[in-house]
PDB file of N, CA, C and O in Angstrom:
ATOM      1  N   MET A   1       0.817  -1.180   0.000  1.00  0.00           N
ATOM      2  CA  MET A   1       0.000   0.000   0.000  1.00  0.00           C
ATOM      3  C   MET A   1       0.869   1.255   0.000  1.00  0.00           C
ATOM      4  O   MET A   1       0.470   2.279  -0.555  1.00  0.00           O
ATOM      5  N   ASP A   2       2.033   1.191   0.605  1.00  0.00           N
ATOM      6  CA  ASP A   2       2.930   2.346   0.584  1.00  0.00           C
ATOM      7  C   ASP A   2       3.331   2.696  -0.839  1.00  0.00           C
ATOM      8  O   ASP A   2       3.490   3.871  -1.170  1.00  0.00           O
ATOM      9  N   TYR A   3       3.497   1.678  -1.687  1.00  0.00           N
ATOM     10  CA  TYR A   3       3.890   1.907  -3.074  1.00  0.00           C
ATOM     11  C   TYR A   3       2.776   2.595  -3.850  1.00  0.00           C
ATOM     12  O   TYR A   3       3.053   3.448  -4.693  1.00  0.00           O
ATOM     13  N   LEU A   4       1.510   2.237  -3.582  1.00  0.00           N
ATOM     14  CA  LEU A   4       0.387   2.793  -4.323  1.00  0.00           C
ATOM     15  C   LEU A   4      -0.001   4.182  -3.854  1.00  0.00           C
ATOM     16  O   LEU A   4      -0.352   5.036  -4.668  1.00  0.00           O
ATOM     17  N   TRP A   5       0.058   4.415  -2.570  1.00  0.00           N
ATOM     18  CA  TRP A   5      -0.337   5.701  -2.007  1.00  0.00           C
ATOM     19  C   TRP A   5       0.824   6.276  -1.224  1.00  0.00           C
ATOM     20  O   TRP A   5       1.424   5.585  -0.401  1.00  0.00           O
ATOM     21  N   ASP A   6       1.152   7.551  -1.475  1.00  0.00           N
ATOM     22  CA  ASP A   6       2.258   8.207  -0.772  1.00  0.00           C
ATOM     23  C   ASP A   6       1.947   8.453   0.695  1.00  0.00           C
ATOM     24  O   ASP A   6       2.845   8.466   1.536  1.00  0.00           O
ATOM     25  N   SER A   7       0.682   8.645   0.993  1.00  0.00           N
ATOM     26  CA  SER A   7       0.291   8.989   2.344  1.00  0.00           C
ATOM     27  C   SER A   7      -0.768   8.012   2.833  1.00  0.00           C
ATOM     28  O   SER A   7      -1.576   7.527   2.041  1.00  0.00           O
ATOM     29  N   GLU A   8      -0.773   7.725   4.106  1.00  0.00           N
ATOM     30  CA  GLU A   8      -1.769   6.832   4.677  1.00  0.00           C
ATOM     31  C   GLU A   8      -2.932   7.610   5.298  1.00  0.00           C
ATOM     32  O   GLU A   8      -3.722   7.039   6.049  1.00  0.00           O
ATOM     33  N   SER A   9      -3.042   8.892   4.995  1.00  0.00           N
ATOM     34  CA  SER A   9      -4.024   9.744   5.660  1.00  0.00           C
ATOM     35  C   SER A   9      -5.466   9.345   5.368  1.00  0.00           C
ATOM     36  O   SER A   9      -6.335   9.545   6.217  1.00  0.00           O
ATOM     37  N   PHE A  10      -5.745   8.786   4.187  1.00  0.00           N
ATOM     38  CA  PHE A  10      -7.126   8.427   3.838  1.00  0.00           C
ATOM     39  C   PHE A  10      -7.325   6.935   3.663  1.00  0.00           C
ATOM     40  O   PHE A  10      -8.387   6.505   3.213  1.00  0.00           O
ATOM     41  N   ILE A  11      -6.346   6.152   4.002  1.00  0.00           N
ATOM     42  CA  ILE A  11      -6.393   4.715   3.761  1.00  0.00           C
ATOM     43  C   ILE A  11      -6.722   3.981   5.055  1.00  0.00           C
ATOM     44  O   ILE A  11      -6.103   4.219   6.092  1.00  0.00           O
ATOM     45  N   ASP A  12      -7.708   3.083   4.980  1.00  0.00           N
ATOM     46  CA  ASP A  12      -7.934   2.194   6.107  1.00  0.00           C
ATOM     47  C   ASP A  12      -7.651   0.772   5.630  1.00  0.00           C
ATOM     48  O   ASP A  12      -7.290   0.563   4.472  1.00  0.00           O
ATOM     49  N   ASP A  13      -7.810  -0.178   6.496  1.00  0.00           N
ATOM     50  CA  ASP A  13      -7.475  -1.561   6.166  1.00  0.00           C
ATOM     51  C   ASP A  13      -8.303  -2.118   5.024  1.00  0.00           C
ATOM     52  O   ASP A  13      -7.879  -3.059   4.352  1.00  0.00           O
ATOM     53  N   ASN A  14      -9.472  -1.552   4.799  1.00  0.00           N
ATOM     54  CA  ASN A  14     -10.400  -2.110   3.829  1.00  0.00           C
ATOM     55  C   ASN A  14     -10.267  -1.493   2.436  1.00  0.00           C
ATOM     56  O   ASN A  14     -10.874  -2.005   1.495  1.00  0.00           O
ATOM     57  N   THR A  15      -9.504  -0.423   2.269  1.00  0.00           N
ATOM     58  CA  THR A  15      -9.426   0.299   1.002  1.00  0.00           C
ATOM     59  C   THR A  15      -8.955  -0.589  -0.142  1.00  0.00           C
ATOM     60  O   THR A  15      -9.585  -0.622  -1.199  1.00  0.00           O
ATOM     61  N   LEU A  16      -7.877  -1.295   0.054  1.00  0.00           N
ATOM     62  CA  LEU A  16      -7.342  -2.150  -1.006  1.00  0.00           C
ATOM     63  C   LEU A  16      -8.312  -3.280  -1.324  1.00  0.00           C
ATOM     64  O   LEU A  16      -8.504  -3.605  -2.496  1.00  0.00           O
ATOM     65  N   THR A  17      -8.921  -3.882  -0.326  1.00  0.00           N
ATOM     66  CA  THR A  17      -9.876  -4.968  -0.537  1.00  0.00           C
ATOM     67  C   THR A  17     -11.072  -4.494  -1.365  1.00  0.00           C
ATOM     68  O   THR A  17     -11.502  -5.186  -2.288  1.00  0.00           O
ATOM     69  N   VAL A  18     -11.597  -3.338  -1.043  1.00  0.00           N
ATOM     70  CA  VAL A  18     -12.738  -2.783  -1.783  1.00  0.00           C
ATOM     71  C   VAL A  18     -12.363  -2.537  -3.238  1.00  0.00           C
ATOM     72  O   VAL A  18     -13.128  -2.875  -4.141  1.00  0.00           O
ATOM     73  N   ASN A  19     -11.202  -1.956  -3.469  1.00  0.00           N
ATOM     74  CA  ASN A  19     -10.769  -1.685  -4.841  1.00  0.00           C
ATOM     75  C   ASN A  19     -10.524  -2.967  -5.628  1.00  0.00           C
ATOM     76  O   ASN A  19     -10.840  -3.028  -6.816  1.00  0.00           O
ATOM     77  N   MET A  20      -9.974  -3.977  -4.995  1.00  0.00           N
ATOM     78  CA  MET A  20      -9.760  -5.255  -5.686  1.00  0.00           C
ATOM     79  C   MET A  20     -11.088  -5.913  -6.028  1.00  0.00           C
ATOM     80  O   MET A  20     -11.223  -6.504  -7.099  1.00  0.00           O
ATOM     81  N   THR A  21     -12.060  -5.821  -5.148  1.00  0.00           N
ATOM     82  CA  THR A  21     -13.388  -6.373  -5.422  1.00  0.00           C
ATOM     83  C   THR A  21     -14.023  -5.662  -6.601  1.00  0.00           C
ATOM     84  O   THR A  21     -14.612  -6.309  -7.466  1.00  0.00           O
ATOM     85  N   ARG A  22     -13.916  -4.358  -6.651  1.00  0.00           N
ATOM     86  CA  ARG A  22     -14.455  -3.589  -7.780  1.00  0.00           C
ATOM     87  C   ARG A  22     -13.775  -3.983  -9.083  1.00  0.00           C
ATOM     88  O   ARG A  22     -14.440  -4.146 -10.107  1.00  0.00           O
ATOM     89  N   LEU A  23     -12.467  -4.136  -9.054  1.00  0.00           N
ATOM     90  CA  LEU A  23     -11.722  -4.532 -10.246  1.00  0.00           C
ATOM     91  C   LEU A  23     -12.129  -5.931 -10.696  1.00  0.00           C
ATOM     92  O   LEU A  23     -12.334  -6.163 -11.888  1.00  0.00           O
ATOM     93  N   ARG A  24     -12.247  -6.850  -9.767  1.00  0.00           N
ATOM     94  CA  ARG A  24     -12.663  -8.214 -10.113  1.00  0.00           C
ATOM     95  C   ARG A  24     -14.056  -8.232 -10.720  1.00  0.00           C
ATOM     96  O   ARG A  24     -14.306  -8.976 -11.669  1.00  0.00           O
ATOM     97  N   ASN A  25     -14.974  -7.420 -10.186  1.00  0.00           N
ATOM     98  CA  ASN A  25     -16.329  -7.350 -10.738  1.00  0.00           C
ATOM     99  C   ASN A  25     -16.325  -6.822 -12.162  1.00  0.00           C
ATOM    100  O   ASN A  25     -17.069  -7.324 -13.004  1.00  0.00           O
ATOM    101  N   LYS A  26     -15.504  -5.822 -12.447  1.00  0.00           N
ATOM    102  CA  LYS A  26     -15.407  -5.293 -13.805  1.00  0.00           C
ATOM    103  C   LYS A  26     -14.822  -6.328 -14.756  1.00  0.00           C
ATOM    104  O   LYS A  26     -15.271  -6.456 -15.894  1.00  0.00           O
ATOM    105  N   LEU A  27     -13.817  -7.068 -14.288  1.00  0.00           N
ATOM    106  CA  LEU A  27     -13.234  -8.116 -15.113  1.00  0.00           C
ATOM    107  C   LEU A  27     -14.256  -9.225 -15.393  1.00  0.00           C
ATOM    108  O   LEU A  27     -14.312  -9.747 -16.506  1.00  0.00           O
ATOM    109  N   GLU A  28     -15.057  -9.583 -14.393  1.00  0.00           N
ATOM    110  CA  GLU A  28     -16.075 -10.615 -14.583  1.00  0.00           C
ATOM    111  C   GLU A  28     -17.124 -10.193 -15.603  1.00  0.00           C
ATOM    112  O   GLU A  28     -17.655 -11.035 -16.328  1.00  0.00           O
ATOM    113  N   GLN A  29     -17.428  -8.906 -15.669  1.00  0.00           N
ATOM    114  CA  GLN A  29     -18.363  -8.404 -16.669  1.00  0.00           C
ATOM    115  C   GLN A  29     -17.823  -8.613 -18.080  1.00  0.00           C
ATOM    116  O   GLN A  29     -18.593  -8.685 -19.038  1.00  0.00           O
ATOM    117  N   MET A  30     -16.507  -8.708 -18.209  1.00  0.00           N
ATOM    118  CA  MET A  30     -15.863  -8.963 -19.505  1.00  0.00           C
ATOM    119  C   MET A  30     -15.530 -10.444 -19.669  1.00  0.00           C
ATOM    120  O   MET A  30     -14.743 -10.811 -20.541  1.00  0.00           O
ATOM    121  N   ASP A  31     -16.125 -11.293 -18.837  1.00  0.00           N
ATOM    122  CA  ASP A  31     -15.904 -12.742 -18.846  1.00  0.00           C
ATOM    123  C   ASP A  31     -14.461 -13.134 -18.534  1.00  0.00           C
ATOM    124  O   ASP A  31     -13.979 -14.161 -19.012  1.00  0.00           O
ATOM    125  N   VAL A  32     -13.783 -12.331 -17.745  1.00  0.00           N
ATOM    126  CA  VAL A  32     -12.441 -12.652 -17.273  1.00  0.00           C
ATOM    127  C   VAL A  32     -12.582 -13.051 -15.813  1.00  0.00           C
ATOM    128  O   VAL A  32     -12.739 -12.197 -14.940  1.00  0.00           O
ATOM    129  N   VAL A  33     -12.526 -14.355 -15.551  1.00  0.00           N
ATOM    130  CA  VAL A  33     -12.769 -14.881 -14.212  1.00  0.00           C
ATOM    131  C   VAL A  33     -11.470 -15.443 -13.644  1.00  0.00           C
ATOM    132  O   VAL A  33     -10.685 -16.054 -14.370  1.00  0.00           O
ATOM    133  N   ASP A  34     -11.245 -15.241 -12.363  1.00  0.00           N
ATOM    134  CA  ASP A  34     -10.076 -15.767 -11.651  1.00  0.00           C
ATOM    135  C   ASP A  34      -8.754 -15.260 -12.221  1.00  0.00           C
ATOM    136  O   ASP A  34      -7.749 -15.970 -12.180  1.00  0.00           O
ATOM    137  N   TYR A  35      -8.748 -14.047 -12.747  1.00  0.00           N
ATOM    138  CA  TYR A  35      -7.530 -13.451 -13.293  1.00  0.00           C
ATOM    139  C   TYR A  35      -6.622 -12.957 -12.165  1.00  0.00           C
ATOM    140  O   TYR A  35      -5.397 -13.014 -12.267  1.00  0.00           O
ATOM    141  N   ILE A  36      -7.238 -12.476 -11.099  1.00  0.00           N
ATOM    142  CA  ILE A  36      -6.490 -11.981  -9.945  1.00  0.00           C
ATOM    143  C   ILE A  36      -6.723 -12.932  -8.779  1.00  0.00           C
ATOM    144  O   ILE A  36      -7.860 -13.149  -8.359  1.00  0.00           O
ATOM    145  N   LYS A  37      -5.661 -13.483  -8.273  1.00  0.00           N
ATOM    146  CA  LYS A  37      -5.731 -14.409  -7.149  1.00  0.00           C
ATOM    147  C   LYS A  37      -5.242 -13.718  -5.879  1.00  0.00           C
ATOM    148  O   LYS A  37      -4.385 -12.836  -5.932  1.00  0.00           O
ATOM    149  N   THR A  38      -5.788 -14.122  -4.755  1.00  0.00           N
ATOM    150  CA  THR A  38      -5.357 -13.605  -3.466  1.00  0.00           C
ATOM    151  C   THR A  38      -4.363 -14.573  -2.847  1.00  0.00           C
ATOM    152  O   THR A  38      -4.652 -15.759  -2.691  1.00  0.00           O
ATOM    153  N   LYS A  39      -3.190 -14.060  -2.496  1.00  0.00           N
ATOM    154  CA  LYS A  39      -2.184 -14.833  -1.789  1.00  0.00           C
ATOM    155  C   LYS A  39      -2.232 -14.392  -0.344  1.00  0.00           C
ATOM    156  O   LYS A  39      -1.667 -13.359   0.016  1.00  0.00           O
ATOM    157  N   ARG A  40      -2.901 -15.167   0.483  1.00  0.00           N
ATOM    158  CA  ARG A  40      -3.115 -14.788   1.885  1.00  0.00           C
ATOM    159  C   ARG A  40      -1.793 -14.459   2.577  1.00  0.00           C
ATOM    160  O   ARG A  40      -0.838 -15.234   2.530  1.00  0.00           O
ATOM    161  N   GLY A  41      -1.762 -13.312   3.210  1.00  0.00           N
ATOM    162  CA  GLY A  41      -0.575 -12.877   3.924  1.00  0.00           C
ATOM    163  C   GLY A  41       0.480 -12.236   3.046  1.00  0.00           C
ATOM    164  O   GLY A  41       1.483 -11.729   3.549  1.00  0.00           O
ATOM    165  N   GLN A  42       0.262 -12.254   1.707  1.00  0.00           N
ATOM    166  CA  GLN A  42       1.255 -11.693   0.787  1.00  0.00           C
ATOM    167  C   GLN A  42       0.685 -10.594  -0.087  1.00  0.00           C
ATOM    168  O   GLN A  42       1.333  -9.568  -0.292  1.00  0.00           O
ATOM    169  N   GLY A  43      -0.526 -10.793  -0.609  1.00  0.00           N
ATOM    170  CA  GLY A  43      -1.102  -9.792  -1.502  1.00  0.00           C
ATOM    171  C   GLY A  43      -1.858 -10.455  -2.633  1.00  0.00           C
ATOM    172  O   GLY A  43      -2.557 -11.449  -2.439  1.00  0.00           O
ATOM    173  N   TYR A  44      -1.705  -9.887  -3.821  1.00  0.00           N
ATOM    174  CA  TYR A  44      -2.457 -10.350  -4.985  1.00  0.00           C
ATOM    175  C   TYR A  44      -1.492 -10.734  -6.100  1.00  0.00           C
ATOM    176  O   TYR A  44      -0.383 -10.209  -6.198  1.00  0.00           O
ATOM    177  N   ILE A  45      -1.945 -11.665  -6.939  1.00  0.00           N
ATOM    178  CA  ILE A  45      -1.136 -12.098  -8.081  1.00  0.00           C
ATOM    179  C   ILE A  45      -2.045 -12.188  -9.305  1.00  0.00           C
ATOM    180  O   ILE A  45      -3.192 -12.625  -9.216  1.00  0.00           O
ATOM    181  N   VAL A  46      -1.510 -11.769 -10.438  1.00  0.00           N
ATOM    182  CA  VAL A  46      -2.234 -11.838 -11.721  1.00  0.00           C
ATOM    183  C   VAL A  46      -1.775 -13.094 -12.429  1.00  0.00           C
ATOM    184  O   VAL A  46      -0.583 -13.307 -12.652  1.00  0.00           O
ATOM    185  N   GLU A  47      -2.743 -13.916 -12.774  1.00  0.00           N
ATOM    186  CA  GLU A  47      -2.399 -15.167 -13.494  1.00  0.00           C
ATOM    187  C   GLU A  47      -2.971 -15.124 -14.891  1.00  0.00           C
ATOM    188  O   GLU A  47      -2.798 -16.070 -15.659  1.00  0.00           O
TER     189      GLU A  47
END
C-alpha cells in the first residue's frame, strides 16, 4: 500500500480490498474470471 499511495491519511485496512473487489467485478463483466488471485498474507497475483 505504501507503493500505491504516498500517504496513509485516507487509507484504512479495507481500502485495497474494496478496490480489488471492484476490479474483479469489472473483469467478470468482460468474462475474465479468476484473473487476480489472493495470496493470503502476501497480496495479490495476476495469473
